N, C-alpha and C positions, 0 to 999 in steps of 0.2 A: 901099499898105497892105493887109495880109492879115489876115483875121479868120476864126475858126472859129465857126460857128453850130450849135446843136443844139436838137432838140425831143424832149420826153420826156413821155409820159402815165404818170404815176407811180402811178396806181390808188390814190390816197390812201395811198401808202406801204405798201400791203398786198401782200406777195409771194405767190409760188406756194405757199409753206409756210403761208399764211393768217395770217402774223404781220405786224403793223404795225411797220415797222422804219425810222424816219426816217434813222438813221445809215447804213444800207445805201444808201439813195437818195443821201445826200450823198457816200458813197464812190464810187458809180457816176458822179456828176457830176464828181468829182475825176479819175476814170479818163479820162473823155472829154476834159477839159481845154479846153472851149470858152470863147470870150470872151463870148458872148451865148447864153442858154438860154431857150427857151420851155417852160413846164411846163403840163401839163393835169392836172386832178383833184388839184390841190395843196391844196384845202380840203375839209373835211368838208361833206357836203351838207345836213345837218339841224342843228338847234340853233343855236349861236352861229356855226357855219360857220368855226371856227377853222382855221388852217393846220395841216397834218399835219407840216410842217417848221418846227420852232421857229426864229424869226428869230435868236435868240442863237446857235443851233447853226450856222446859215448863216454868220454873221459869224465865229464861232470856228473852224470846221473847213473852210471853203472860201474861195476868193479872191473870192467874190461878195457883192453886196448886191442887195436886191430893189428893182425899180422901184416907186415909191410909187403903187400903183393900188388898194389895198384900200379897199372901200366899207364894211367893218365893221372894228372895232378889232382883232380877232384874226385876220382873214383875210390871206392873202398876196396875193391878186389879186381877180379878178372871175369869179364862177361857176367857180372852180377854175383859171382861167387866170392865170399869173404869168410875169413876166420877171425873170431874174437876169442881172446884168452884172458884169464885173470892175470893181473899185473905181476903176481909172484912167479908165473910160469915164463921161462926164458925161451926165446926163439933162437934155435941153433941154425936153422936154414929154412928157406922158403922158396918155392918155385911154382911156375905155371906148368900144368901138365897138358901138353899138346894133344888135342883130340881131333879125329876126323869129324867134320861138322857140315851140316847144311844150314841149320838154324844157328843163331848166336848162343851156343851152349859152351860149357867149359868145365874145367876141373883145376884144383889147386892143391898143393901139398906143402906141409910144414913139418919139420922135425923140431920137437919141443923138448925142453928139459923141465920135468916136473918131479918134485920129491927126489931129486938126484938121479932119476932114470930118464933115458932118452926114449921118446915115443914118437910115432909117425901118424899124421892125420891127413886124410884126403877129404876135401869138400868137393861135391860134384852136382851138376845139374845136367841130366842126360836127355837125349833127343826124344821126340814124340815117335819116331820111327823105330820099330822093334829091331830091325836089322842094323840100323845105325847105332842103337844102344849097345847091341852086342859088340860091334866094332869098337865103340868107346870104352867099354869095360875091358876089352882086350888091351887097348892102348894104356889104360890106367895100370893094369897088372904088369904090363911090360915095363912101364916107367918105374914101378916099385922094384922090379927085378934088377933094374940098373942102379938103384940107389945103393950107396955104400953102407955095408953093415946091416945086420938084422935088427929090427926094432919091433916091439909090440905096436900093432897098427890098427887104426880104426878108419873105415870108409863110411861116409855119411852124406846124405843129400837127397834131392828129389830125383828118383830113378824113373819116374813116369811108367812104372809097371803096375797095371791095374789089378791083376788077380793075386790070390793067395796061393802059395805052392807052385809058383811058376818055375822054380828051380827044377822041380821034378817033371814039369810038362814042356820043357824046352824053351822057356822064355829067355830073355837076355840074361837074367840072373843066373842061369845055368852055367854061365862062364865062370862063376865063383865056385870052383870045386872045393871039396873038403881039403884042408882043414878050415877054410873060411866058414864063418857062421853068420847067417842072416838072422838077425834078432826079430822076434815077433813083437814089434812095438805096437802094432795095431793100425786101425784105419784113420787116415789123417786128412782125407779130401772127399768132398768139400767140407769146409770147416763147420758149417751150420748143422749138417747131418752127414757125417763122414761114411762113405761106402767103400773107399779104395785105399789101400796101404801104399800110396805113391812114395812116401818118404821113408827111407830105410837107414838102418845102422848095421854095419857089417864089421865083424871083428876077427882078428887073427887068433890062433889058439892060445896065445900067451895070457889072455884075459879071463878072469872069472866074472861071470855076469851076475850081479847082485839083484838087479831089477831093471825093467824097461817098460816104456809105455808111451802114451800120447798125453800131452798137456792140454786139457780141455777145460779152461777157465772161462768165465763170462767175457773177459777181455779178449782171450784168444779166439773165442767163437766168432768174433766180428772184426778182429784185427787184420786178417788176411783170408784168402780163400783156402789156405792150408792151415792145419794145426801143427804145432811143433811136436817132434818126437824126441825122446830122451832115453839114456841108459846109464845106470850106475855100474861102473866097472872097477874091479879090483885087480891089481897086479901083484901076484904073490912074490915073496922074496925067493930068490934062487940060491 
């Protein structure tokens, strides 16, 4: 079984032209063509915190449906984190992952059934503080340890880690000990001229990595301040 995963901080659908354009974000998602997508900053931060991507537009103009994680009637996810899956993929379970926070950050987890296999996906948006990011990653790993049963797992989102090789130099990503693998998707921020790999995809050892990278189209270059990252993953038969 092969699946394409993608992560995208959509900046509340506000592009570099300072216009909020949900249809542009949906077009970018269609360009990527992933099977499972983690979104960050998918909800407004104040007021009713409604989704910046209308649910009806997602259903009408994309092959996706939202994993039911919203804690407010008009939100798409939790603290702006949302998961979209192709309609053929079943949602077995979904939950908010509690994180120690100062800023309004968060993480979400879903167990999905794809191709007859159960897989686990975490979408996350980590803090600007390096120490807080480290605590948040520990909380995510502890949450996964408490989940029932082993599943091939993918973690993805905006990790706010600026450097390359931070796992070796003691950054927050050093919490992800082997056999977790941090994929080299590339630099995703800022979108016009990316210099930092803020957005990451991390996989358990169950997966074979076919390819990974940054989606850098003309639309994506102006749709948000981040570029989407993606990975094509295969799950070998056991």
